[in-house]
N, C-alpha and C positions, 0 to 999 in steps of 0.2 A: 358957739357952734362946735361940733365935734371935729377933731383933727384927724378922724379916722376915715373920712370920705376918700374914695379912690382918687378923685380929681385932685384933692389936696395933697395926697401922697405923691402923685405925679408931679405937681407943681413944686413940692418940696424937694424931690429928687432932682428936678431940673434947675432948681434955684431961682425960680421966677415967681412973681406975684400973679401974673396973668399971661395966658397964652393968646396967640393971634387968632383972629376970627375968620381968617380965610386961608386956603391952601397956598395961595400966591404969596402971602406974607409970612407963612409958617417957617420958622427957623429952629424950633425946638425938636430935639431928638433924644430918644432913649435907646439903650442897647437892650437886647433880649435878656441879658443877665439882670439889668435893672428891672425889667418887667417881671421877671421871675421872682426877684427879691420883694417887690411890692405885692405880688400875688401870695407869697409865703407869709408876709407880714399881715396880710388881710384875710388869711385863710378862714378865720372864724366867721367873717362877714360875707364871703363870696359863696355862691351856690355850686360851683364846679366840684366834681367828684375827685379830681386829682389836680396836680400842679399845672398840667397842660391846659385843662379846662378853665382853671382860675386865671392863668396867663391870658387866655383868649378873652376873658371878661375884662381884664385890665386893658388889653389892646383895643377892645371895643370902646372903652372910655377914651383912649388915645385918639380914636377916630373922631369922636365928638369934640375933642379939644384941639384938633388939628396938630397932633404931635406925631412925628414919624418914628418908626422903630427900625433900627439898623439901616437907615437911609431910604426906607421905603414907606409908602403910605400904609396904614394899618390893614386895609383890605388886602393888599398884596402880601403882607406878612402872614395873614390868616391863610391865604392860598399856599404860601410857601410851607407853612406848618402842615397843611393838609397833604402836600406833596412829599413830606418827610424831610424837608431841608433843615429842620431844627431838632430832629429826633435825638441827637447826641446831648442836647441840653436837658432833655426830660428823662433820660435813662439813668 
């Protein structure tokens, strides 16, 4: 199997073999800098037009894997991105 899947990159960054299946048991967390690093590493495979859009794709995978980003659930992080809270990371 390819080691280039987004979910595998997330697990490798976290240092775990498997993530929890429920939000109640979820303890894994990435920082936005780690999300951006994964997005840049996978830029050839992601469809986003810029790093912000590719980071959103990685955050979407985090949602499916029950992995928080900066202490928030991924959907809240997307809302924070839309509100401009992470603009300094993408400029």
